[in-house]
C-alpha positions in Angstrom: -81.0 -112.3 -53.6 -80.0 -114.5 -50.7 -77.9 -117.4 -51.2 -76.9 -119.3 -48.3 -74.0 -122.2 -48.0 -71.8 -124.3 -45.4 -74.2 -126.6 -44.2 -73.2 -130.2 -44.1 -73.2 -132.9 -41.3 -71.0 -133.0 -38.2 -70.5 -134.5 -34.9 -71.5 -133.4 -31.6 -69.0 -130.8 -30.4 -67.7 -129.7 -34.0 -68.1 -126.8 -35.8 -69.6 -125.3 -39.3 -69.5 -122.0 -40.9 -72.3 -120.9 -42.5 -72.1 -118.0 -45.4 -74.7 -116.3 -46.9 -73.9 -114.1 -49.6 -76.2 -111.2 -51.2 -76.6 -109.9 -54.6 -78.7 -107.2 -56.4 -78.9 -104.7 -53.5 -76.9 -102.7 -51.3 -76.1 -105.0 -48.8 -74.6 -102.7 -46.2 -78.2 -101.1 -46.2 -79.7 -104.3 -44.6 -79.8 -105.7 -41.4 -79.0 -109.3 -41.6 -80.3 -112.1 -39.5 -80.3 -116.1 -39.2 -83.1 -118.4 -38.4 -83.6 -122.3 -38.5 -86.6 -124.3 -38.7 -86.4 -128.1 -37.5 -89.0 -130.5 -38.9 -92.0 -129.9 -37.3 -91.3 -126.7 -35.2 -91.8 -123.0 -35.8 -88.7 -121.1 -37.6 -86.9 -119.6 -34.9 -84.3 -116.7 -34.4 -80.6 -117.9 -34.3 -78.7 -114.3 -34.7 -78.9 -110.7 -36.1 -76.3 -108.2 -36.9 -76.5 -104.7 -37.6 -75.8 -102.8 -41.0 -72.1 -101.8 -39.5 -71.7 -105.2 -37.7 -70.8 -103.6 -34.5 -74.1 -105.0 -32.9 -75.1 -108.4 -32.9 -77.9 -110.5 -31.0 -78.3 -114.0 -30.3 -80.9 -116.4 -29.0 -80.3 -117.8 -25.4 -79.9 -121.6 -26.8 -76.7 -120.1 -29.0 -75.3 -117.4 -26.9 -71.7 -118.6 -26.4 -71.5 -120.7 -29.1 -72.5 -118.8 -32.3 -71.0 -116.0 -33.9 -72.6 -113.9 -36.4 -70.3 -111.6 -38.3 -70.3 -109.8 -42.0 -68.1 -108.6 -44.6 -70.2 -105.6 -46.5 -67.4 -105.6 -49.0 -67.9 -109.0 -50.2 -71.7 -108.9 -49.6 -71.9 -111.9 -47.1 -73.1 -112.5 -43.8 -71.4 -115.5 -41.7 -72.6 -117.4 -38.9 -69.7 -119.4 -37.0 -71.0 -122.2 -35.4 -69.1 -124.0 -32.5 -69.9 -126.6 -30.0 -72.3 -127.8 -32.1 -75.5 -130.1 -30.5 -77.6 -132.4 -31.8 -80.5 -129.9 -31.2 -78.9 -127.6 -33.5 -79.9 -129.8 -36.3 -82.1 -127.5 -38.6 -82.4 -125.9 -42.1 -80.8 -122.5 -41.6 -82.0 -119.3 -43.4 -80.2 -116.1 -44.0 -82.7 -113.1 -44.3 -82.9 -109.5 -44.5 -84.7 -106.4 -43.5 -84.1 -102.9 -43.3 -84.5 -100.9 -39.8 -82.9 -102.5 -36.9 -82.2 -105.9 -35.8 -84.9 -108.0 -35.0 -85.9 -111.5 -33.7 -89.0 -111.7 -35.4 -88.7 -113.5 -38.5 -92.1 -111.5 -39.7 -89.7 -108.5 -39.8 -87.7 -109.8 -42.2 -88.4 -108.9 -46.2 -85.9 -111.3 -47.9 -85.0 -114.8 -47.2 -82.3 -117.4 -48.6 -83.1 -120.7 -49.6 -81.8 -122.5 -46.6 -78.8 -124.6 -46.1 -79.2 -128.1 -44.2 -77.1 -128.9 -40.8 -77.3 -132.0 -39.4 -75.4 -132.8 -36.1 -75.3 -136.4 -35.1 -74.4 -137.6 -31.2 
């Protein structure tokens, strides 16, 4: 089970940190990812992180502004979002999968409930 939190309303240029806590499974065995979905749009890849945390991947739209990290001792993955823009507004979802990091949402087996991020201009 994945539980995302940390969303909210922030002004453009501000920061938020999302958290996703996992329970019931061996967290360190899973690749973790963050996706987002804006109204009327497809769910899109934001970032993913390997099981060890040593390897990370980002979409071009967030590279240099967002940082994904994980704490396997706390069964938690984070998404630090800096220099937020109005186009970052969306519901953010965390997801888990076995195997290798992937930007394809269909590769992920487990999903959190989502947390809303709204960036005002």
